[in-house]
N, C-alpha and C positions, 0 to 999 in steps of 0.2 A: 241834636238835629232840629228840635222844634225851635229852639233859640236862634239857629241860623236863620230858618225861614222866617220868623217873626222879626229879625232885623234886616230883611231883605225888603227891597222896594217892590217885590212882586205881590199881585193880588191873586186871589183863588182863580180868578177867571184866566190869568195867565198860565197858573200851574195847569189847569184843565186843557190847554191847547195840546199839551204833551199827550202822547200815548200812556193812558193810565197804567198799563201793565209795567211799561218800562220804569216809569216813575216810582210805582210801588216797589218795584224790584231795586232800584237804585237806592231808595230810601232804606230798604231791609238790608242792603249790602253795607251802607254806612253804619246802620245800627248794629250790625253784627261785628263790624270793625270796632266800633267803640266798646261794645260788650266785652270783646275779648283781649282789649287792650292793645290792638295793633295800629292805633291811630298815630304813633309817632314813627312809624316805619316809613323811611323816604319812598319806597317803591309802591307801598299801598296808598301812601299820601298822593303820589304823582297819579296812580289809577283812579283815585276819587276826584282829583282835579280833571282828568280827562272826561271822566264821566258827567260831571256836572257841566263841563264845556259842551260835550256832546248834546246834552239836554238844553243848552243855551241859558244857564241859570247864573248869570253873574253875580247876583247878590250872595246866593248861598256859597257859591266858588270862593268870592273874597273872604267871607266869613271862615270858611275852612282853612284857607291859607293863612289867615290872621291868628287862627288858633294853633297853628304849628309852633311848637317851642323853639326848634332849631331847624331852619331851613337849610338845605344843601343844594349843590348844583343841580341834582336831578328835579327836585321839588320847584326850584326857582325857574328853571328851564321850562319845565311842564307848565307853570303858571303864567309865564311869559308869552308861550305859544298860544294858550287859552285865551288870554286877555286880548292878544293882537287878533287872534281868529274872531272874537266876539265884538271887536270894534272898539274896545277901551284901550286905545293906544298911550294914551297919558299915563294910566296906571303901570302899563307895560314898560314905558320908558323909565319911569321912577324905579321899577323894580331892577331894569336892566342897569341903571347908573348906580343903584346901591351894591350889585353884585361885585364881589371882590374876585371871584374867579370867574371868567367868562369863557366858554368854549365855542367853537366854530358854530355849534348848533344854535347856542344863544345869539350870536351875531346874526345868523342867517335868519332865525325867528323874528328878530327885531326889524331887520332890512324888509323881509317879506310882509310884516305887519304894516309898515308905513306905506308900502307900495299898495297893499289891499286896501288900506284906508283912505286912499287918494291922496297921499303926501310923498311922491316918489323922490322929490329932491331931498328931504330928510333921509329916505332910504340910501340914496346915492352918497350922502354925506358919511353915513355909516359905513358904507361899502369902502369909501376912500379911508375912513378912520381904520377900518379893519386892515387895509393894504399898509398904512403907514405903522401899523403895531407889527408888521411882519407877520401876520396871521396867514396861513395857506388859504387861499381862496379855493373853494370845493365846488362840486357839481350843484349843491344846494345853493350856494351863493349865485352861481351863475343862472340857474333856473329863475331865481328872484328877479334878477335884473333883466335877462333876456326875455322871458315869457310874460312876466308881469309888468314890465315897464318898456316895451320895444320903442316907444318912442324915443328913449334916452341912448338906446344901444349905439346909434350912430355918433352921439355926442361923446359917449364914453370912448369909443374907438378912436375918435379924432384927437381927443385931449391926451391919449397915450398913457393913461394911468392903468390901464387894464392889465392885470397878471394872472396867468393861470398855472 
């Protein structure tokens, strides 16, 4: 854990911005996971990814992810969501492109990430790619497009590519 902190670009001032109790508790949880050897369990890994994302700690988050021996769909999707939410859309896209198995959740996370980061055209491109791969568009897909990119809704409907 100390190594992850040392490799991150965060300063102690940044660390102090967080509620100290939550930070200490989070670090204690991570240390306990390491102590008892649960650090390679995909569900625990995704929980730690979510924890660091909630704290906004992108550096330690990436360190944690890169230390995982074998990532699976659960951890990859959790990391994709976290990076997109924290604004590192480039890393999220690299991860998305490397994923051998992408479910609808991963596609929706990437679409929403692009729209959140102010790149709605890239989100729409992925939306169309999703359709061309015959993946079922679900409520999450629609929320990403309709609520987060309302200016594009009319254009999507006019183009006739929208399928539910």
